[in-house]
N, C-alpha and C positions, 0 to 999 in steps of 0.2 A: 260349831258346837255340836257335840255327839247327840244322835237321836236317843231319846230317853224311852225305855221299853218296859212295860209291865207285863210279867209272865203270869198266866192264870191257867192252873191245871191241878186236879186232885192228887195226882201222883208226884211226891216229892223227888223221885228219881227223875222223872221227866222234865220237872221244872229246873233241876240242877243242870241237866244236859243241854236243854234249850239255852239256859243262861250262860253256860260255858261257850256255846257256839256264838252267841251274840256278843259276849264281851271280848271274845278273840278278834272281833272286827273293830278297828279303831274308829269307825264312823258311828258306832252305837254302843250304848251301855245299858245294863239292866238296873233299874232303880228301885225294884221291889217285886214281890211275887204274892200270889193269892191262890188258896186252895179251894175256893168255892165262889160262886156268882156274887153273893152278897158282899163278900170281902173285896171282890173286884171293884164293885160300885164305890165303896168307901175309899179305896186306894186310888182310884181314878180321880175322885174329888180332892183328896188331900195331897197326892204326889204329882198330879197333873202331867202324866206320861204323854209322850207324842205318839206312841203306838202301843197296842195291846194285842199280845197273842192269847187266844183262848180256846179251851177246850168246850165242848157242849154238854157232856155228861158228868155232872158234878153234884156233890151233896149240898144240902141247904137251899141252894139256888142253882138252877141249870144255866148254861152258857146262853141260851137264847133269851130267857127272862132277864138276865142280867144285861144283855146286849140291848135290849129294848130300853131298859132303864138308863143305860149309859148314853144312849142316843138322844134321850130327852135331857138328862141332867148336865151332861158335859160331853158332847159328842167328840169322838176321837177315833182315828183310823184303827180298825179291828181286823186281824187276821184269825180265822177260825182253823183249828186243826180238825181234820175230818178223816173218817175211815173210808177207804175206797170201796164201799159196798153200795148196793142199791138203796138200802135204808139210810146209810151214811149220806148218800147224794141228796135224799129227801130233806134230812135234817140240815144239811149244808145250805141247800136252797132256801129253807126257812131262815136260816141265819143271814143270808144275802138280803132276803126280803126285810129283815129287821133292821139292816144297816151295816152289816159287816161288808168290807170291801173286797176281801179276797180269802182264799182258803189254802191250806197246806195239807198234804196227806200225813196222817198220823202214823208214822212207821217207827216203832219202838227200836228196831234193829238198826235203822239208818240213824236215828238219833242217838242211840247209845254209842255207835261206832263213830259218830261224827263224820260220816262219809262226805267227801267232796261235793257231790251233787246236792246232799242236804244242806251243807253249809251255804253253798252258792244260792240255792232256792230260797232258803229262809232270809238270808241277808239282803238279796236283791229285792225281794217282796217288801221287806221292812223299809228299805230305802225308797222304793217307788211309792208306797202308800203314805210314807211320812210326809210327802209333799201335798197330799190331797187337802183341799179345803172342805172341811165336813159341812154337810148341810146343803151343798149346792146341787146334788143330783135332782133331776126333774122327776120325783117320785113322792108318793105319799106313803109314810109307813104307818102301820096299824097301830092302834093305841098301846101303850106299854102295859104289861102285867106287872104291877110293883107291889112289894111288900116293905118298901121303905117309906118313911114318913113325908119327907119333902121332895118336891119335883118342881124344878124351875125351868122356864124357857130359855133358850140360847138363840141369840141373833143370828140370822143366816146372812152370809156374805157371799159375793159372787166375783169372780174374776172377769176382766174385760172380754168382750166378744172377740173371737178370732177372726181373721181375714182370710180371704182366698189367696191365690197366687198374686205376686206383685202386679200382674197386669190387670187383675180384676178385683175389686172390693164388693163384697156382699153386704148391703146395709138396709135393714128395714124392708127387706123383700125386693129391693130394686138393684139392679146391676149397674154399677157406674165404672167408667174407664178409669178414673182415679178419684180421689177424694175431693178435688177442686172442680170437676166437671159436672154438668147436669146429668140427671138419669137418662140412660138409653133404653127406652121401653121396647124398641124394636129388637134389641138383643135378647131380652127376656122372652118376648113372644116367639122368636126364632127358636129358642131353647125349648119352650113348651111344645112347640109343633114337633120338634125332634122326638120328644118324649112320648108322643103318641104311638110311636112304633115300637116302643119297648115290649119285649116278650118274656124277659126273665130279669128278676131282681135278686141280687145276691148281697147279703149283709154280713160283714165281717166284723168281729169284735173280740175283746179279751176281758181284761179286769174292769168290772163295773157292767159287763155286758148283760148278765142275767136280769138285772134290775131294769136296765135300759131297754132291753127287748120286751119285757112285760109291759113297760110304759107304752112302747110302740104298738104292740099288737092288741092292746086294749082299745086303742083308738082307730084300728083298721076296721072298716064296715064289712058286714057279711057279703056285700055284693063286690067286694074287691076281687078282680079276676085275674090278676097276674100271678104267676107262680113265683114263690119266694124260697130261696135257699139260704140257710143261716149257717155261717161258719163261726162257731164259737169255741174258743180254746178251753177244752174240758177233758178230764180223763174219760176213758171208755166206759166206766161204770156210771157216769153221771148223765150222759146225753139223753138216754131213754127217759130218765126221770124228768129231766128238763124239758124234753119235748111233750110229755104228758102234762106238765104243769102249764106250758104255753097253751096247749090245747084246751085246758080247763078254763082258761081266762079269755081266750080269743074267740071271735065269731067265725074264724077260719078253721079248716082242717089241718092240725099240726101232727106230724109224726117223725120219728127218727128215720133218716134215710137208709134204705137198703140198696144193695147193688141190683141194677136193672130196673128200679122204679121209674115208671113213666112220668114226666113232668107235666102235671095237669094244672090248667088255670084254676086259681082260687086255693091251691094247696101250698102248704109250707113244709119244707124238708129240712130237718136238722142234721148237719154233718155228724157222723158218729165219731166219738173220741178215740183217739189212738189210730186212726185211719186217715186216708186222703180222699176227699170227694172231688170228682170232676164231672162235667157235664158233656154230652154230645148230642148232636142234632142230625144224625143220619136217619132220615125217615121220621120216626116218632122221637122227639127229644126225650132223653133219659139220663138217668144218674149212674155213674160207675164209682164203686168204692174199691180202693186198692190198698194193700199194705204199703206203709210208709218207709221210705228210704231213711236208713239211720242218720244220714247227714242232714235231714231236715228237722229243724229245731221244733216246729210246731205241728202237731197232729190233732186235729185237722189244720191245714194252713190256708190262710186266706189268699196267699199269692198263688198257690196251686189251683185253687178253684176259680179265681178271677183269670188266670191264664187260660184255663180251659174255655171259660166263657167268651174270652177274647177270640179264640180260635174258631169256636162253633157258632157263636151268636153275633159277634161283631157289633155293629151299630145297634142292635136291638137288645143289648144288655145294659142294665144299670147296676153299678156297684155302690153300696153304701157302707162307709167305714165309721164305726161308732167307737166308743171309748176303749181303751186298752194300752197295755205297756208295749214298748217296742215299735217295730216299723213294719210288722208283717201287713202285707196288703199294698205296699208302696210299688214293688216291682210288678204285681198283678195289675195295679191301676195303671201303670205306664203302658202295659201290653193292652189293656182294654182301651185306653185313650188312642193308641196307635191304630187300633182296628175300628175307631169310630164310636166306641162305647161312651158311657156317661159315668161320672163319679160324683158323689155327694159325700160330704164329710160333716160329722157332728162338730158343733162349735166347742170352743175352749170352756166357756161358762158352764155348760151343762155336762161336760165330760168328767167322770171320776178321775181318770188318767188320760191326760191329753198327749198320749204317745203316738198311737196309730193314726188318729185323725190329723195330728200335726204333721206327721211324716209325709202323708199325700198331699196336704195342703201346701207345705213348704216346697215340695217338689214341683208344684204348679200343675198338678193333674186333676184338680177339683173344679167342677162346673158350678157347685153351689155349696155353701156352708150353712147348716141348718141346725137351730136348737132341737134338742131331743123332743120336746113337747110338740114340735111342728113336723116331725118326720112322717108320722102316720097320716096327718091330714094332707100333707104335700104329695105323698104317695097316692093317696085316694082321689085327689083332685086333678093332679097333672098327669097321671098315667092312665087316663080314660080314652 
């Protein structure tokens, strides 16, 4: 069955061009369009789309207010169109906080021409988010600002918990050799002892990552002393605004990483968008920021950051793979494991997109599978 899409934008030209791109893909079809946020709420209720694409600046009701109401009345995966500016980044982050799953650059020229990159990006994101089970993220959305009359609650469902590699199943915090054998506490204790030597934590994520990272960093205490590097798939204009937002809600010092930054305990560094981040440990541990090779799909790339940690930190590095599309991080996790490092992955139930965590888990590189709400506590208690 084709994915049913509702297109929301105040520009009739933009709505038509987006609809043309979507309808050209046999996997999806546009079932309606709206010119403002209030109309989007009404059509979401009546047409029941699988995915909504939405602008944020519209008359009558803006996209963020509409989004908050949609997430209360009838949650549905929403893709926001965003301008690639610093202010656009702030608004997009507000949209992600309100419940949007992902965003797309609002490029009139690319949409008007229907470029191959634009068609691929739009359709791939629609397919990916259409599979999301709304309401399962481990986060609390702020109360909606509503101008409509009736607001109803929607039941929350959750997918089964993911398991680790075939040799190890993680269940209720206890490592088992398989599902029929008794717990092996000695294995868990040995793993905890190894974690005492961790000197660097790297967190890789993509779709769903901004909300997941905010949940994680709200739970990390001010006395957490391990340095943390975040590799979040984001455009160049977004990462500074995102680092500032994390800094405002975290007890730790969060900044966008710069070339030559010393890696200091208790500090958090966000990899800049459009570039590649690597670490080195010659003398004082430091961050290196480099231009990206055009052949690398992700900028920043989790694989590249993890690979540099494998080379320079070995067994003293921990990689954490959170929600995201694709498999970025799988090759880097392989290299980290080969050098004695440790890998955790977010579980399926709390992942917005179970792509990146699934890739490293199915490959057998994961030491622990963790629900998002438990990642911060686990870092704070096991890495002391």
